[in-house]
N, C-alpha and C positions, 0 to 999 in steps of 0.2 A: 363493309369493313370500316369501322370507325377509327378515327385517329387515336382515341384513348385506348382502344383495344390493341392497336398496333404498338402503342407506346408501352403498354403493360407486357406484351409479348417480347418486345425487344429488351425490356428491363429484366424479365425473367431469364432470357437467354444470356444476358451479361452476368447475371447471378450464377448461372450454371457454369459458365466459363471460368469465373473467378473461383468457384468452389472446386472445380476440377483441378485447377492449379494448386490451391492450398490443400486440397485433399491428398495430392501426391506428396506434399511436404509433411502432412500428418502421417502418411504411410512411412516416410523416412524416419520420422520420430518414433513410430511404433517399432521399427526394426532396430533403431539405436537403443531404445529402452529394453528390448529383449536381449541385446548384447550386454547391457549393463546389469541386468538382473542377477547374474552369477556373483557380481561383486557384493551384492547385498547379503549373501549368505555367509561371507567370511567375516572374521573379527574386524570390527571397525567399519563395516560396510554401511552401517546406518548413517554415517557422516555424509554420505552422498545423497541421502534422501531429499534434502532441500534443493540440491543441484538438479534433481529430476523434477520435483514438484513445482519449483518456481517457474521454469519456462513452460511447463504444462499449464499452469494457471494463466500465464500471460497469453498463451495460444488459445485457450478456451475463452478468455475475455475478448480477444480479437474476434472470435467466432460470434460471440454475443453481439458485438458492435456491428458486424456485417449483417446479422439477422435483424437487428433493430433498424439499420439503415434501409434494408429492403422492405420490411413490413411496417415500420413505424411503431412497432410495439416493443416495450421494454422487456428485456430478458433479465430477470433478477439473478443475483448470485449470493452465496453465503459462504464466505471464506474466513477462516480463523488466521491468526498470525503465524508466520513461518519463523521458528527460532533460528538465530544466526549460528549458534554452536549447540546443536541439539544433543540431549542425552539419549540413551538408548530408548527409554520409555517415550520421550517426546517424538522420536523418529517413528516409533511404532504407531503412535496415535496419529501422526501426520500421514503415514503411508496407508493406514487403514481407515482414515476418516471418510465420511460420506461424500464430502466435496471432492476428494481425490478419486474415489471410486467412480463418481459421476463423470468427472473429467476423463478418466481412463476409458470408460465405456463410450463416451462421445468420441474420443480420439480414435479408438479402434474402428468404430462405425464410419467415422469421417475419413479415415485412411483407406478403408477397404471397400465399403459400399458406395460412398459418395463418388469416387472417380469412375467406377463402373457405370452407375446410373447416369451420371452427368455426361459421360462420353457417349453412351448410347443415345441419349436425348439430343445432344448437340449434333450427333451424326445425321439426324433426320433432315434438318434444313440444309446441311451440306450435301446430302444425297439428292435433295430436291434440285439444288443448283446444278449439280453434276448431271442429273438426268435431263435437265432442260438444255444444257449446252452440248450433250453428246452428239446430236446431229452435225455439229460444226466440226468435229474432229475424229469421229469414229473410224473413218477411212484411213487415218494415219497409223492405226495400230496394225501389227502384223496379222496376216490372214489366219495363221495357226494359233494366235493368241488374241482373240477379239475382246473388245471392251464389254464388261458386264454392267448393266444398269436397269434392273438387277439381272436381266436375261442377256445372253450374248447378243451383241449388235454387230452383225457381219454384213448387213445389206441396208440399202436405203429404206426398204419396207420396214425392217426392224427398228431402224432409227426413227421412223415416223411415229412409233408408239411411245418413245421415251418421254415426250412432253406430257403425255397423259400420266405416266408414272410419276413425273415431277409434281403434277397437280395432286396426286395421291399422297406423296410424301409431304407436300406442303400442308394439305388439310390435316393430316395426322399430327404434324409438327405444330400447327396452329392451335390445336387443342391440348396437345400433350406437354409442350414446353412450359406454359404457365402452371398446369396442374402438377407436374413433377417438381417444379421450383417451389410451389406452395407446400407440397408434402414434405420435401426435404427440409425446408425452413421450419415447418411445424415440428418435424421429428427432432431437428437440432435443438430448437427452443424447449421442447418437452424434456429432452435428456438433460440439458444444461440448467433448467429451472429447478431449484430445490422445492421439495414438497412442503406442505403445510406443517407436517409433523417434524420434518427436518428443521424448518425455520424455528419452530417452537423449541426444539432441543437445543439448537444453536443459541437461541435467545436466552434460555435458562442457563446454559453453560457460560455464556458471556456475562450474565448477571452474577452468577456464582463466582466467577473469576474476578469480576469487578468488586464484588463485596469483599472477597478475600484480600484483594489488593488494597482496598480502602482500609480494612482493619489492620493490615500490615503497616500501611503508611501511617495510620493513626498511632499504632503501638510504637513504631520507630520514632515518630515525632514526640510522643510522651517520654520515651527514654532519652531522647536528645535534650528535651527541656529539663528533665530531672538531672541529667549529667551536667548541663550548663549551670543550673542553679547550684548544684552541689559543689562542682569544681570551681565555679566562678564567684557568684554573688555571696553564697553562704560562707565561703572561706574569707572573703573580704569583710563581711559583716562580723565574723568571729574576731578578725583582727581589730576591727573598730572597737568592739566590746573590750578586748584586752587592752588596747591603747587607752581607752577611757578609764579603765580600772587603774592602770599605771599612773595616769594623770591625776586621778583622785587621791591615790596614796602620796604622789609627789606634792600635792597641795599641803599635806600635813607635815612632811619632812623637809622638802626642798621645793618651795613654790616656783623658783626660777626654771625648774625642769618641766613644770606642768605645761607651759605654753607650747614648747616644741612637740610634746606628746599630743596635745590637742590638735595641732596643725597636721601631724601625721595621721591622726584619726580622721580628720576632715578629708585629707587626700584619699585615704582608704575608702571612706564613705562615697566620695565622688567616683572612685573606680568601681565600687559596687553598683552605683547608680548607672554608670555607663554599661556595665555588664548586663544589668537588667534591661536596659534599653535595647541592647543587641539581641537579647533573648526574645523580647517582645517583637522586635523588628523581624526576626526569623519566623515568628508565628504568623504575623500579618503586617507587612511593611506599611508604616504610616504614610509613606510617600504615595501609596496608591490612593489614599483618601485625599491627600493634598493636591496631587497633580493628575490623578487618573492613570490608567494603564499606559497610554501613549507617553505621557510625561515621565512615568517611572522607567519605562524602557529606554527613553532618551537619556535618562540619568545613568543607566547601566552602560549604554553605548559610550557616553562621555567619559566614564571611568576606565574603559578598556584600554590596555596598553597597545593592543593591535588596532590599527585604524579600522573602524567598523562603520558600515553604512546601514542605517535603519530605514526600513520602508513599512509604513503602516497605512492600510487602505480599508475603507468602509467600516472602521471600528467605532462602535458605540458602547454604551454601558452594558456589560455582561454580568452574570452572577458573580458575587464576591469571591466565591471559591475558585471559579474559573480564572478570574483576574489574578488571584494570588498564585495559582498553579502556573499560569503563563509567565508571570514575573520570575518565579523561581526557576522554571525551565530555562528561560533565556539567560538568567543570571548564572546558573550552573554551567550552561553550555559555553558562555563567554569566558567564564573562569577557566574551563578546560582548554579553550583555544589559547588563552594567554599563557597557561602553564606548559602545555604539552605539544601544541600543534607546530610551532615554528613558523606560523603563517605571517605574511606581511599584509594581508588584507582579508577582511571578513564581511559578510552581509547577513542581516537579519530581516526577514519579511514576516509580517503578521497581517493576515487578511481575513476579513469576516466573510464567510460563505453562507449565503442565505438561499441557495438554490434547492437545498434539500428540505425535508419537512422540519428537521431540527437544525437550527443555526449551528455552524461549526466555526471554530477558529483554526485557520491553517497557518502553522508556524514553520518557516523554512530557515535553517541556519547553515551557512556555507562558509568555508575558508579555503585558502589556497596553500595550506600547510602540507606536511609530509604524509598525512594520512595514517593508515594502520590502526585507527581507533577501533577497539573491541570492547564488548560489554562484559565486564567482570563482576562477579558477586561482590557486593559491597562498594562497587565503584560509582563514579558520578553518573555514568550512563544508566546503570541499573537503578540508581535513585530517581533519575528522570523518568524511566519507564514505570517505576512504581507509582509515581505521581499521576502519570497519564492513565494507567490502567484503572486507577480509582475512579476515573470519569468515563470509563469505557472508550477511551481514546486509543489512537494507534501511533506507533513510532516506527519510522523507517530510517535506517542508518546505512549509508553507503560511504565507505572509507577505504578504498584500495591503497596498498602501499605505494607511496609516491604522491598520493593525493589526487584530487581534492577530496575533502570530507563534506558530506551533505547529510543533514538531519532534517527529516520532515515529520511534523507532529500534527495530528488532527485532534482537537478537543471539542466534544459536543457541549453546547451551551444550555442544554435543557436541564439545568440543575437549580 
């Protein structure tokens, strides 16, 4: 009996004990889900789909983590975003998605099969220990109800055989516990791991959504630029032309009036120039070229009416489009905090994550305001999500009534 073999056996036994406990929790979740299913068939029942799917995903992710910790092998996942306020169609897609079906299949197996198999396997070493110590206490049992291990032990002769039974239990347990643990872990990983076709479908879906979001963001940006130029600089330039025309006529009839007209035309031209600068700034802030992303974010923090703490870690030069998106995301979020949150303190954290194959920027924005922030069509949060989806990024918003509010953004830098 090698020490490594004993260590592996003990590790497998601990895995089975843990899975027995969490399997019972999974069984409770299955029962709770069956109770909630009737609510889904009534009008408005689709609204609770995220309430069911979100903890289901969390529980499945925990199972992946346990499996990885036991085997040292990564169990992949492929999840799409969960809408905060889903429409009926979005709830149907979420409820019947491949990832939800996979997690439900795993949950049922984990809640029904896992406890039974784990309990039977764990019982073997316990039975071995019991059979080994039966000679020490068999005589304490009533004569009409003798101890069974596994045969009735009512005499010293019968008790003398129980250590041999213990050896049999131990040998079976020695080989069965690691094998069962391996099979259960393999079965869990196989169910929870998306297939190649599913990964491809999810990738194509994500790329399609990202392309649509990028086109929407581009169209919205063009409309905004057109509106700003039409309502701002164009009107001011028309005023300049009119004032110059009036000044020209004044030079012929009343030269004294020409100078004030020229000054007003100059002021209008300066206003038009300022408007053009603002429009250009909203396309790509010059401050990013001057100070870099960290300096630009520091400027945003310095202009905030709410005291704001900025933390930047591991940041280096990332693609221009990602820098611009990060700047506007933080600027829009800080503007919302100043206008609506009622907060007295806010924090912004921007961290470069290089642990994955593609570098990502992790942006976390928090405030201690009143919470209750929701994503509305055409609102600031919807605009932030539109920018993020154009980069295949993710947005997580947590804002319970009473606060605090936390926004977490992940932006891939492979652009």
